[in-house]
N, CA, C and O of each residue as an XYZ file, in Angstrom:
392
protein
N       9.563      5.366    -24.240
C       8.115      5.339    -24.300
C       7.578      5.839    -22.972
O       7.956      5.333    -21.916
N       6.712      6.817    -23.018
C       6.108      7.345    -21.798
C       4.701      6.810    -21.641
O       3.953      6.676    -22.610
N       4.361      6.511    -20.413
C       3.004      6.075    -20.145
C       2.138      7.296    -19.896
O       2.634      8.371    -19.561
N       0.852      7.115    -20.062
C      -0.076      8.222    -19.846
C      -0.135      8.618    -18.386
O      -0.466      9.759    -18.064
N       0.184      7.687    -17.498
C       0.102      7.956    -16.074
C       1.346      8.596    -15.491
O       1.380      8.873    -14.292
N       2.358      8.839    -16.287
C       3.585      9.439    -15.775
C       4.531      8.381    -15.261
O       4.709      7.342    -15.896
N       5.139      8.634    -14.116
C       6.146      7.744    -13.553
C       5.524      6.441    -13.075
O       4.363      6.395    -12.671
N       6.327      5.383    -13.133
C       5.867      4.097    -12.598
C       6.007      4.060    -11.087
O       5.443      3.192    -10.421
N       6.765      5.014    -10.550
C       6.975      5.049     -9.111
C       5.819      5.769     -8.427
O       5.190      6.634     -9.037
N       5.529      5.434     -7.184
C       4.404      6.062     -6.485
C       4.654      7.545     -6.252
O       5.795      7.993     -6.143
N       3.578      8.281     -6.181
C       3.650      9.714     -5.915
C       4.214      9.936     -4.521
O       3.763      9.328     -3.551
N       5.202     10.809     -4.434
C       5.844     11.071     -3.150
C       4.875     11.707     -2.151
O       5.112     11.659     -0.944
N       3.796     12.297     -2.642
C       2.834     12.946     -1.764
C       1.939     11.972     -1.025
O       1.306     12.338     -0.035
N       1.882     10.749     -1.490
C       1.053      9.759     -0.800
C       1.885      9.038      0.228
O       3.075      8.800      0.021
N       1.273      8.694      1.322
C       1.975      7.996      2.382
C       2.280      6.563      1.998
O       1.608      5.994      1.138
N       3.283      5.976      2.624
C       3.628      4.582      2.320
C       2.537      3.641      2.807
O       1.944      3.847      3.866
N       2.287      2.623      2.030
C       1.342      1.607      2.456
C       1.742      0.260      1.861
O       2.546      0.187      0.932
N       1.178     -0.778      2.402
C       1.533     -2.136      1.995
C       1.161     -2.401      0.541
O       1.872     -3.129     -0.152
N       0.059     -1.823      0.068
C      -0.369     -2.046     -1.317
C       0.639     -1.447     -2.305
O       0.980     -2.074     -3.308
N       1.104     -0.250     -2.017
C       2.091      0.396     -2.885
C       3.387     -0.392     -2.876
O       4.004     -0.583     -3.924
N       3.804     -0.845     -1.717
C       5.018     -1.643     -1.609
C       4.879     -2.952     -2.396
O       5.825     -3.389     -3.052
N       3.723     -3.560     -2.329
C       3.475     -4.791     -3.075
C       3.517     -4.535     -4.581
O       4.047     -5.353     -5.333
N       2.961     -3.403     -5.024
C       3.014     -3.045     -6.452
C       4.449     -2.849     -6.913
O       4.835     -3.307     -7.989
N       5.232     -2.168     -6.097
C       6.638     -1.950     -6.445
C       7.395     -3.272     -6.525
O       8.219     -3.464     -7.420
N       7.123     -4.168     -5.609
C       7.787     -5.476     -5.646
C       7.383     -6.266     -6.888
O       8.206     -6.967     -7.476
N       6.137     -6.153     -7.279
C       5.683     -6.820     -8.514
C       6.360     -6.197     -9.733
O       6.764     -6.915    -10.648
N       6.486     -4.874     -9.755
C       7.196     -4.218    -10.849
C       8.646     -4.681    -10.902
O       9.193     -4.912    -11.981
N       9.258     -4.815     -9.748
C      10.644     -5.283     -9.694
C      10.747     -6.692    -10.259
O      11.659     -6.988    -11.031
N       9.827     -7.551     -9.882
C       9.838     -8.931    -10.380
C       9.698     -8.962    -11.896
O      10.426     -9.678    -12.583
N       8.752     -8.177    -12.411
C       8.534     -8.138    -13.858
C       9.728     -7.544    -14.606
O      10.134     -8.058    -15.649
N      10.283     -6.465    -14.069
C      11.462     -5.855    -14.700
C      12.639     -6.823    -14.741
O      13.347     -6.902    -15.745
N      12.845     -7.551    -13.663
C      13.938     -8.529    -13.649
C      13.742     -9.574    -14.742
O      14.688     -9.953    -15.434
N      12.503    -10.031    -14.886
C      12.218    -11.030    -15.917
C      12.494    -10.514    -17.318
O      13.089    -11.215    -18.136
N      12.064     -9.291    -17.599
C      12.291     -8.709    -18.920
C      13.781     -8.461    -19.126
O      14.327     -8.790    -20.180
N      14.440     -7.883    -18.124
C      15.879     -7.615    -18.238
C      16.664     -8.910    -18.474
O      17.558     -8.950    -19.320
N      16.331     -9.954    -17.733
C      17.023    -11.223    -17.891
C      16.747    -11.838    -19.267
O      17.633    -12.454    -19.860
N      15.528    -11.673    -19.771
C      15.200    -12.159    -21.116
C      15.980    -11.422    -22.195
O      16.425    -12.027    -23.170
N      16.143    -10.118    -22.020
C      16.929     -9.329    -22.971
C      18.386     -9.777    -22.926
O      19.030     -9.907    -23.967
N      18.903    -10.011    -21.731
C      20.292    -10.460    -21.596
C      20.491    -11.813    -22.276
O      21.481    -12.014    -22.980
N      19.570    -12.725    -22.074
C      19.653    -14.045    -22.694
C      19.599    -13.934    -24.214
O      20.342    -14.617    -24.919
N      18.725    -13.079    -24.710
C      18.631    -12.882    -26.160
C      19.930    -12.321    -26.723
O      20.370    -12.726    -27.799
N      20.539    -11.397    -26.003
C      21.815    -10.832    -26.438
C      22.906    -11.884    -26.495
O      23.728    -11.882    -27.411
N      22.918    -12.771    -25.533
C      23.920    -13.848    -25.527
C      23.705    -14.807    -26.693
O      24.660    -15.222    -27.350
N      22.443    -15.155    -26.944
C      22.159    -16.039    -28.084
C      22.567    -15.371    -29.388
O      23.129    -16.011    -30.277
N      22.282    -14.089    -29.494
C      22.635    -13.340    -30.699
C      24.150    -13.299    -30.883
O      24.647    -13.468    -31.997
N      24.875    -13.079    -29.804
C      26.335    -13.034    -29.884
C      26.894    -14.389    -30.305
O      27.935    -14.454    -30.959
N      26.225    -15.444    -29.943
C      26.664    -16.785    -30.317
C      26.490    -17.082    -31.789
O      27.025    -18.072    -32.289
N      25.749    -16.241    -32.492
C      25.527    -16.445    -33.919
C      26.554    -15.727    -34.786
O      26.483    -15.792    -36.013
N      27.498    -15.050    -34.165
C      28.499    -14.308    -34.933
C      29.234    -15.254    -35.870
O      29.583    -16.373    -35.494
N      29.462    -14.797    -37.079
C      30.041    -15.652    -38.106
C      31.538    -15.480    -38.272
O      32.207    -16.359    -38.814
N      32.067    -14.362    -37.813
C      33.481    -14.089    -38.041
C      33.741    -13.845    -39.525
O      32.917    -13.231    -40.203
N      34.846    -14.304    -40.023
C      35.193    -14.068    -41.421
C      34.751    -15.168    -42.354
O      35.078    -15.138    -43.540
N      34.011    -16.146    -41.845
C      33.625    -17.282    -42.674
C      32.601    -16.913    -43.743
O      32.549    -17.549    -44.795
N      31.799    -15.906    -43.485
C      30.777    -15.537    -44.456
C      31.394    -14.621    -45.499
O      32.123    -13.686    -45.167
N      31.097    -14.896    -46.762
C      31.736    -14.141    -47.828
C      30.770    -13.360    -48.691
O      31.136    -12.304    -49.207
N      29.574    -13.828    -48.863
C      28.664    -13.126    -49.779
C      28.214    -11.809    -49.152
O      28.232    -11.662    -47.930
N      27.812    -10.853    -49.988
C      27.331     -9.578    -49.445
C      26.137     -9.762    -48.504
O      26.030     -9.067    -47.493
N      25.256    -10.680    -48.829
C      24.089    -10.914    -47.973
C      24.519    -11.464    -46.614
O      23.983    -11.070    -45.578
N      25.484    -12.369    -46.630
C      25.969    -12.929    -45.368
C      26.657    -11.855    -44.525
O      26.460    -11.794    -43.311
N      27.453    -11.018    -45.161
C      28.136     -9.954    -44.430
C      27.125     -8.937    -43.888
O      27.264     -8.460    -42.761
N      26.115     -8.609    -44.689
C      25.079     -7.673    -44.225
C      24.320     -8.264    -43.043
O      23.995     -7.557    -42.089
N      24.040     -9.558    -43.111
C      23.371    -10.232    -42.000
C      24.238    -10.170    -40.745
O      23.739     -9.873    -39.660
N      25.517    -10.444    -40.888
C      26.438    -10.384    -39.768
C      26.526     -8.981    -39.176
O      26.572     -8.814    -37.957
N      26.549     -7.971    -40.050
C      26.571     -6.584    -39.584
C      25.322     -6.271    -38.788
O      25.390     -5.645    -37.730
N      24.180     -6.707    -39.297
C      22.917     -6.438    -38.598
C      22.859     -7.159    -37.269
O      22.301     -6.629    -36.307
N      23.424     -8.362    -37.190
C      23.482     -9.061    -35.904
C      24.248     -8.233    -34.884
O      23.841     -8.123    -33.727
N      25.361     -7.651    -35.322
C      26.139     -6.794    -34.429
C      25.358     -5.579    -33.971
O      25.418     -5.198    -32.802
N      24.618     -4.964    -34.903
C      23.799     -3.802    -34.555
C      22.711     -4.173    -33.568
O      22.447     -3.433    -32.621
N      22.080     -5.316    -33.784
C      21.038     -5.774    -32.851
C      21.622     -6.042    -31.471
O      20.987     -5.769    -30.452
N      22.839     -6.581    -31.449
C      23.497     -6.806    -30.166
C      23.705     -5.505    -29.410
O      23.493     -5.448    -28.199
N      24.119     -4.457    -30.117
C      24.290     -3.143    -29.486
C      22.954     -2.586    -29.006
O      22.868     -2.010    -27.921
N      21.914     -2.760    -29.817
C      20.575     -2.300    -29.416
C      20.118     -3.011    -28.141
O      19.591     -2.382    -27.223
N      20.325     -4.319    -28.097
C      19.922     -5.086    -26.912
C      20.714     -4.658    -25.682
O      20.174     -4.630    -24.576
N      21.985     -4.326    -25.867
C      22.787     -3.856    -24.732
C      22.214     -2.543    -24.191
O      22.175     -2.342    -22.977
N      21.771     -1.654    -25.076
C      21.155     -0.399    -24.635
C      19.841     -0.638    -23.913
O      19.552      0.013    -22.909
N      19.049     -1.565    -24.419
C      17.783     -1.906    -23.766
C      18.051     -2.496    -22.390
O      17.364     -2.166    -21.424
N      19.064     -3.381    -22.300
C      19.405     -3.984    -21.017
C      19.782     -2.897    -20.011
O      19.348     -2.942    -18.860
N      20.587     -1.920    -20.438
C      20.993     -0.836    -19.523
C      19.779     -0.030    -19.055
O      19.681      0.320    -17.879
N      18.857      0.262    -19.975
C      17.662      1.024    -19.597
C      16.807      0.237    -18.598
O      16.297      0.806    -17.632
N      16.655     -1.048    -18.828
C      15.895     -1.882    -17.896
C      16.597     -1.982    -16.549
O      15.945     -1.971    -15.504
N      17.915     -2.079    -16.570
C      18.662     -2.134    -15.321
C      18.519     -0.822    -14.552
O      18.404     -0.835    -13.327
N      18.526      0.310    -15.259
C      18.302      1.604    -14.605
C      16.908      1.670    -13.984
O      16.740      2.159    -12.866
N      15.916      1.174    -14.715
C      14.547      1.172    -14.187
C      14.460      0.272    -12.956
O      13.789      0.606    -11.979
N      15.130     -0.851    -13.010
C      15.142     -1.761    -11.859
C      15.798     -1.090    -10.658
O      15.324     -1.237     -9.531
N      16.875     -0.361    -10.885
C      17.535      0.369     -9.805
C      16.565      1.381     -9.190
O      16.487      1.504     -7.967
N      15.827      2.102    -10.036
C      14.886      3.109     -9.531
C      13.790      2.458     -8.689
O      13.397      3.001     -7.656
N      13.299      1.309     -9.120
C      12.274      0.608     -8.341
C      12.864      0.111     -7.022
O      12.211      0.199     -5.982
N      14.085     -0.406     -7.054
C      14.737     -0.834     -5.808
C      14.876      0.330     -4.836
O      14.631      0.180     -3.639
N      15.266      1.480     -5.349
C      15.398      2.667     -4.499
C      14.041      3.068     -3.902
O      13.953      3.417     -2.725
N      13.006      3.013     -4.713
C      11.666      3.357     -4.222
C      11.219      2.370     -3.137
O      10.598      2.770     -2.152
N      11.530      1.100     -3.315
C      11.184      0.095     -2.313
C      11.937      0.397     -1.004
O      11.357      0.353      0.081
N      13.212      0.699     -1.128
C      13.997      1.026      0.079
C      13.419      2.240      0.812
O      13.331      2.247      2.040
N      13.025      3.268      0.046
C      12.424      4.462      0.672
C      11.101      4.121      1.344
O      10.813      4.601      2.441
N      10.304      3.298      0.689
C       9.012      2.918      1.257
C       9.199      2.113      2.535
O       8.502      2.336      3.525
N      10.137      1.180      2.509
C      10.361      0.355      3.698
C      10.883      1.216      4.850
O      10.528      0.977      6.004
N      11.705      2.195      4.559
C      12.214      3.078      5.606
C      11.115      3.930      6.199
O      11.178      4.294      7.373
N      10.098      4.258      5.397
C       9.013      5.119      5.865
C       7.942      4.335      6.630
O       7.136      4.929      7.347
N       7.930      3.038      6.485
C       6.903      2.228      7.169
C       7.167      2.075      8.623
O       6.394      1.424      9.326
């Protein structure tokens, strides 16, 4: 999903300032919260695995979908972790420029 404003990171053409650094730190805090929530959801989902105990087609389909959702959540977690890395890098660059 792209935002209308482009990148979440500050424009490299603008000089470093405390307000931009504070915004980046807030983004980092929020990203960590979302990433950690996704990780927790993935763990709860994995705990619902049925193994071979379920026999009906509906139960097996449900189990299959749980596995698919787990894979989807793992991809979301990786994307959030990448975004968090990018924000951390931007913070490091800003602090070095101050």
